[in-house]
Backbone bond lengths (Angstrom), bond angles and torsions (degrees), N, CA, C in turn:
res aa  C-N    CA-C-N  psi(-1)  N-CA   C-N-CA  omega(-1)  CA-C   N-CA-C  phi
1 M - - - 1.431 - - 1.511 111.89 -
2 S 1.303 113.94 136.69 1.445 116.88 -173.12 1.513 109.82 -80.28
3 E 1.317 120.62 172.47 1.565 124.53 175.50 1.454 111.20 -56.62
4 A 1.349 109.70 -47.34 1.522 115.25 -177.85 1.583 114.67 -64.61
5 D 1.292 110.04 -37.69 1.548 114.38 176.35 1.505 108.29 -68.29
6 N 1.279 119.54 -38.11 1.413 125.52 172.61 1.584 115.05 -57.94
7 S 1.239 116.08 -41.41 1.441 125.62 177.22 1.581 111.24 -61.86
8 W 1.257 111.53 -51.13 1.468 117.82 176.99 1.552 116.01 -64.86
9 A 1.299 110.35 -38.68 1.526 114.27 170.16 1.519 117.31 -64.57
10 R 1.326 114.10 -34.41 1.476 120.78 -176.41 1.714 100.26 -74.47
11 L 1.295 117.99 -37.67 1.468 113.10 -179.81 1.450 108.77 -69.51
12 A 1.305 119.02 -40.87 1.501 117.03 -179.41 1.494 109.38 -58.34
13 T 1.352 118.82 -47.91 1.446 119.07 173.78 1.461 119.27 -50.86
14 H 1.450 109.22 -43.87 1.533 114.74 175.94 1.454 113.51 -61.73
15 V 1.254 120.66 -41.56 1.475 125.50 -174.93 1.626 106.03 -63.27
16 I 1.348 116.85 -42.34 1.473 123.29 179.49 1.607 105.06 -61.66
17 R 1.307 113.37 -51.10 1.414 113.14 -175.44 1.495 116.82 -60.21
18 V 1.452 113.43 -38.36 1.475 118.36 177.74 1.555 109.03 -68.36
19 A 1.276 114.61 -39.71 1.558 113.94 -179.98 1.485 105.71 -61.68
20 L 1.306 125.03 -48.93 1.398 126.69 176.83 1.579 109.90 -53.64
21 A 1.104 116.40 -48.19 1.607 121.54 -175.07 1.594 106.52 -67.42
22 R 1.281 119.79 -46.84 1.510 122.81 179.28 1.608 107.71 -58.92
23 G 1.312 116.42 -43.30 1.449 115.28 176.39 1.479 118.07 -81.59
24 D 1.414 112.15 1.76 1.492 114.48 -178.88 1.542 115.05 55.07
25 I 1.300 118.58 44.96 1.416 129.12 -176.94 1.486 110.49 -125.11
26 G 1.342 118.06 136.15 1.329 123.58 172.04 1.524 115.49 -92.38
27 Y 1.293 116.86 178.78 1.574 119.46 -179.22 1.445 106.96 -68.91
28 V 1.281 124.07 -44.81 1.528 126.96 -173.88 1.446 103.07 -66.11
29 E 1.287 120.91 -45.25 1.505 121.57 -174.38 1.411 110.14 -65.81
30 L 1.380 117.66 -35.92 1.500 125.64 -172.47 1.600 102.00 -73.82
31 A 1.400 120.38 -45.63 1.423 125.63 -177.26 1.505 104.84 -59.37
32 N 1.356 121.57 -55.46 1.481 121.52 -179.46 1.588 111.44 -59.32
33 A 1.295 128.48 -37.91 1.371 130.77 174.84 1.449 109.82 -60.48
34 L 1.399 117.04 -49.89 1.470 117.80 -177.59 1.524 112.94 -65.03
35 T 1.356 109.97 -37.18 1.472 111.20 178.19 1.519 113.31 -62.40
36 T 1.301 113.91 -47.52 1.463 122.59 177.94 1.491 112.16 -54.24
37 D 1.327 118.63 -33.98 1.448 128.53 -178.00 1.543 107.86 -84.12
38 G 1.426 117.42 -1.37 1.430 116.78 -179.02 1.407 120.66 82.49
39 V 1.376 117.58 9.92 1.420 126.64 -178.49 1.489 109.57 -92.12
40 E 1.372 115.82 120.42 1.460 124.32 174.22 1.454 107.81 -103.77
41 E 1.347 114.43 113.28 1.477 122.30 171.66 1.449 115.56 -101.63
42 S 1.297 115.94 148.36 1.437 119.42 174.75 1.529 105.78 -123.22
43 E 1.271 118.91 171.24 1.372 121.80 177.00 1.524 112.69 -57.94
44 R 1.263 116.34 -33.75 1.501 117.06 -179.86 1.551 110.00 -70.06
45 T 1.293 121.25 -39.28 1.364 123.22 -175.48 1.592 111.72 -76.98
46 L 1.280 118.37 -16.87 1.506 120.39 -177.18 1.499 110.40 -68.28
47 V 1.311 117.28 -8.77 1.546 115.82 -176.24 1.530 109.98 -109.76
48 R 1.332 112.26 21.21 1.505 118.13 179.83 1.443 112.70 -109.88
49 L 1.389 118.09 159.22 1.446 124.68 -175.63 1.464 107.38 -56.53
50 T 1.385 119.96 -39.10 1.403 122.02 -178.99 1.551 114.41 -51.22
51 F 1.320 117.46 -35.07 1.440 125.19 179.24 1.540 108.58 -67.13
52 L 1.197 122.78 -41.10 1.420 123.14 -178.74 1.623 106.95 -72.29
53 L 1.341 116.33 -34.68 1.447 119.80 179.65 1.611 104.60 -64.18
54 Q 1.334 116.65 -45.76 1.408 119.27 -178.07 1.511 113.13 -59.82
55 I 1.450 115.95 -43.58 1.457 112.79 173.34 1.443 118.78 -61.09
56 I 1.305 119.50 -38.17 1.437 121.44 173.25 1.412 114.83 -61.36
57 Q 1.384 118.62 -36.01 1.424 120.34 175.82 1.442 113.66 -71.60
58 V 1.348 118.70 -45.89 1.538 120.51 -173.33 1.622 107.52 -70.47
59 S 1.402 114.26 -36.48 1.432 115.47 -179.83 1.527 117.15 -72.64
60 D 1.301 115.87 -7.38 1.403 126.62 -178.07 1.656 109.90 61.67
61 D 1.373 114.32 28.02 1.519 121.42 -175.78 1.515 98.52 -81.66
62 D 1.358 110.96 149.17 1.490 119.27 174.65 1.507 105.67 -67.32
63 P 1.306 122.44 131.81 1.419 127.61 -179.32 1.525 105.65 -81.46
64 P 1.364 123.98 164.66 1.274 123.17 168.83 1.583 111.44 -56.17
65 A 1.303 123.49 131.74 1.335 130.37 -179.67 1.560 114.75 -34.35
66 L 1.267 114.03 -48.89 1.421 121.09 -175.65 1.540 111.65 -65.58
67 W 1.277 122.53 -23.47 1.405 128.45 -179.08 1.475 114.30 -99.99
68 A 1.299 120.19 1.26 1.594 121.10 -177.51 1.520 107.54 -60.21
69 D 1.303 121.73 -52.36 1.381 120.42 -176.69 1.544 113.92 -57.48
70 A 1.320 116.37 -40.25 1.426 119.83 -176.80 1.544 110.11 -70.46
71 L 1.255 118.04 -31.33 1.533 121.44 175.27 1.469 113.32 -72.43
72 R 1.375 116.66 -24.46 1.512 119.57 178.06 1.422 115.30 -80.64
73 M 1.264 115.12 -13.33 1.574 123.61 -176.91 1.520 106.42 -62.60
74 S 1.311 106.57 150.37 1.579 114.99 172.90 1.606 97.93 -92.13
75 G 1.322 108.63 166.64 1.596 117.26 178.50 1.440 113.22 111.81
76 T 1.205 113.47 -166.39 1.437 123.89 -178.00 1.596 114.65 -70.68
77 W 1.341 115.57 150.24 1.493 114.60 171.01 1.644 111.75 -62.07
78 E 1.219 114.32 -27.67 1.477 112.63 178.83 1.482 109.45 -65.08
79 A 1.418 117.34 -44.54 1.406 118.48 175.20 1.604 119.13 -59.53
80 R 1.260 108.69 -31.96 1.540 115.28 171.48 1.518 111.25 -66.63
81 A 1.324 116.44 -42.59 1.442 122.27 -174.69 1.514 102.39 -65.96
82 C 1.306 120.73 -43.11 1.606 120.04 177.21 1.469 109.29 -55.62
83 A 1.462 115.29 -48.53 1.404 119.95 -175.37 1.536 110.94 -62.58
84 V 1.438 121.23 -37.51 1.345 122.17 176.09 1.587 110.93 -65.35
85 M 1.290 119.96 -44.28 1.388 120.63 173.69 1.487 113.45 -55.80
86 A 1.338 115.85 -46.10 1.544 119.08 -176.92 1.581 107.23 -68.37
87 A 1.263 118.43 -32.05 1.458 115.70 175.44 1.620 110.34 -66.87
88 E 1.222 117.73 -37.78 1.460 126.15 178.66 1.529 106.30 -58.28
89 L 1.341 112.76 -58.15 1.517 124.39 177.75 1.529 111.40 -54.72
90 S 1.297 120.61 -33.80 1.408 124.82 -178.38 1.438 117.11 -63.19
91 R 1.305 112.91 -25.57 1.478 120.27 176.36 1.489 112.52 -67.81
92 Q 1.324 120.07 -20.42 1.423 127.08 175.50 1.471 109.49 -138.99
93 P 1.367 118.58 74.29 1.487 119.03 -169.21 1.501 111.77 -63.94
94 W 1.288 123.10 -12.68 1.418 125.54 178.97 1.538 112.58 -79.18
95 V 1.494 114.53 -9.55 1.433 115.23 178.97 1.502 109.17 -91.57
96 T 1.346 112.98 107.08 1.506 126.74 175.31 1.517 108.14 -80.10
97 P 1.347 117.63 164.78 1.532 118.82 173.14 1.483 109.51 -50.28
98 E 1.355 116.23 -43.58 1.481 120.97 -177.21 1.490 111.45 -58.05
99 E 1.290 114.63 -46.33 1.406 121.99 176.61 1.565 118.58 -58.89
100 L 1.432 104.67 -41.85 1.503 115.91 179.61 1.655 108.09 -63.10
101 V 1.360 110.30 -44.29 1.624 115.57 -175.19 1.646 100.03 -68.00
102 H 1.177 124.94 -32.16 1.497 124.45 176.55 1.491 111.79 -67.56
103 R 1.395 119.36 -43.79 1.429 126.53 176.55 1.542 108.54 -61.65
104 L 1.362 119.02 -49.39 1.466 127.26 175.58 1.573 105.69 -51.75
105 A 1.329 119.17 -53.37 1.425 116.19 -177.79 1.547 114.15 -59.70
106 L 1.311 116.58 -34.20 1.467 117.43 179.51 1.612 110.76 -65.49
107 L 1.378 112.41 -19.05 1.496 116.03 173.68 1.461 111.24 -93.08
108 G 1.341 120.60 1.68 1.508 124.60 177.10 1.464 112.00 88.65
109 I 1.370 113.76 19.76 1.507 120.18 177.76 1.471 111.22 -108.99
110 L 1.332 122.47 113.93 1.333 128.93 -169.81 1.533 106.22 -103.82
111 T 1.413 111.20 126.87 1.498 115.86 173.21 1.469 101.48 -158.17
112 T 1.336 112.01 172.48 1.481 118.99 -177.92 1.507 107.49 -106.52
113 E 1.318 114.29 155.81 1.409 122.56 -178.09 1.642 113.59 -60.43
114 K 1.366 106.47 -37.27 1.507 118.77 174.34 1.505 110.18 -59.58
115 T 1.406 116.67 -53.58 1.536 118.07 179.07 1.397 115.24 -58.56
116 L 1.415 117.12 -42.81 1.480 118.74 -174.64 1.535 104.06 -74.89
117 T 1.241 123.57 -40.57 1.506 119.53 176.77 1.392 114.34 -59.11
118 S 1.271 119.27 -39.47 1.510 124.80 175.23 1.627 115.35 -62.67
119 H 1.262 115.20 -38.28 1.356 117.98 172.43 1.519 110.20 -69.17
120 L 1.212 123.13 -43.93 1.386 127.77 -168.10 1.611 107.56 -77.86
121 T 1.271 118.46 -31.27 1.556 117.75 178.59 1.411 113.02 -87.79
122 E 1.430 121.63 -22.57 1.357 125.23 -174.85 1.578 109.76 -100.45
123 G 1.397 114.08 -5.63 1.526 115.69 -179.44 1.523 114.76 69.13
124 T 1.294 117.75 21.67 1.367 121.30 177.97 1.510 121.38 -104.61
125 V 1.183 107.89 20.68 1.538 121.14 -173.95 1.571 107.48 -63.91
126 P 1.477 111.77 120.39 1.555 111.27 172.48 1.478 110.08 -65.13
127 L 1.382 110.98 151.59 1.452 116.53 -171.36 1.588 102.55 -69.16
128 S 1.235 129.42 -31.84 1.424 126.06 176.30 1.625 108.74 -57.28
129 V 1.268 116.07 -46.73 1.473 121.14 -179.94 1.521 112.35 -64.32
130 F 1.325 113.45 -40.85 1.423 115.47 174.47 1.542 115.97 -65.15
131 L 1.327 115.92 -30.84 1.488 121.12 174.21 1.593 109.74 -67.32
132 Q 1.328 111.15 -38.47 1.506 116.65 177.66 1.577 108.44 -66.58
133 C 1.250 121.76 -43.31 1.356 125.85 175.45 1.627 110.79 -60.14
134 I 1.136 120.57 -43.55 1.477 131.35 177.68 1.508 102.46 -60.28
135 A 1.272 122.69 -55.34 1.541 122.82 176.31 1.566 106.49 -55.95
136 A 1.289 122.12 -51.54 1.427 121.81 -175.69 1.424 117.36 -61.99
137 L 1.420 117.65 -30.83 1.400 125.05 172.34 1.563 117.53 -82.16
138 G 1.389 113.89 -16.55 1.413 119.05 179.24 1.612 108.06 70.33
139 S 1.372 113.77 35.14 1.467 117.59 -178.43 1.555 112.51 -80.74
140 P 1.281 113.43 144.19 1.520 115.52 175.36 1.442 119.49 -93.59
141 S 1.386 109.56 1.70 1.505 116.22 -170.36 1.440 119.20 -55.89
142 L 1.340 113.31 -26.56 1.470 113.65 -178.98 1.538 113.22 -100.40
143 D 1.199 116.36 9.82 1.523 124.19 -178.19 1.581 112.98 -46.61
144 R 1.406 114.27 -34.70 1.463 114.72 179.41 1.486 113.80 -76.81
145 F 1.372 115.82 -11.14 1.447 124.49 -179.38 1.548 119.07 -102.58
146 I 1.373 109.45 -32.93 1.460 114.76 -177.47 1.578 107.26 -158.84
147 P 1.331 116.27 141.98 1.403 113.77 176.29 1.484 115.09 -73.55
148 F 1.300 113.09 141.88 1.440 118.47 -176.81 1.537 111.55 -60.08
149 T 1.293 117.60 -28.32 1.487 120.69 173.12 1.549 113.55 -57.75
150 A 1.366 114.45 -31.37 1.560 122.07 -179.86 1.474 110.13 -66.04
151 L 1.500 112.62 -36.81 1.381 117.84 175.59 1.509 115.43 -68.67
152 I 1.273 111.82 -36.60 1.542 120.08 179.87 1.531 105.90 -68.77
153 S 1.312 120.73 -36.15 1.444 123.26 -169.73 1.704 102.22 -77.90
154 A 1.227 111.66 -33.85 1.596 112.38 178.60 1.536 107.29 -67.74
155 A 1.344 114.01 -42.26 1.477 116.48 -176.75 1.560 111.85 -62.40
156 K 1.358 116.04 -34.51 1.355 121.87 -172.26 1.513 108.54 -79.54
157 S 1.501 117.71 -16.60 1.342 118.52 -169.50 1.722 112.62 -75.00
158 G 1.326 118.45 -13.71 1.301 113.78 -176.04 1.526 108.23 -151.58
159 V 1.278 120.95 153.83 1.388 130.53 175.07 1.605 108.14 -124.61
160 G 1.243 115.84 139.06 1.476 117.25 -178.36 1.517 119.44 78.65
161 V 1.229 114.78 16.96 1.501 117.33 178.25 1.514 111.35 -71.30
162 V 1.379 115.86 133.84 1.393 118.55 -174.86 1.482 108.86 -102.90
163 V 1.339 123.56 124.02 1.352 126.19 177.86 1.517 108.61 -113.76
164 G 1.325 108.22 106.12 1.447 121.39 175.88 1.573 112.45 51.70
165 A 1.272 114.89 108.54 1.379 118.38 174.80 1.570 111.02 -77.21
166 G 1.240 114.22 147.78 1.482 115.46 -178.61 1.469 109.24 -177.23
């Protein structure tokens, strides 16, 4: 894993810890609440945007205002993650997946439009990739969880980082 990958992974972990702390919820309590709600998490899914959304929901923390409607939706967590990303993109409706890939590339994050679109339409976006998108979009949605300057620092930490070939 490159230094840039490590930076984004550390940021994703930090966001999860802050969300847990803001909701005054521990890992055991979270696991019990998720199990009670019928959510089955694996180590692989714990690094996705859906996990952050589940923490916010379980902890009764106020979500970022832009995400409130998405979190009130019924359906799968993946559908809610899609709605959160759609809400983020709605702030700048001229930003297409192609443009977002271009913006990510300017930050040194290389991915394909196909891979990014797949993550966004299936709701399977890794939290680190979501953080990269937030940085590329200049979104203030996560300001309560992480300073935007931390996203900028992570973006500056590497050039040519490959995010999922596809």
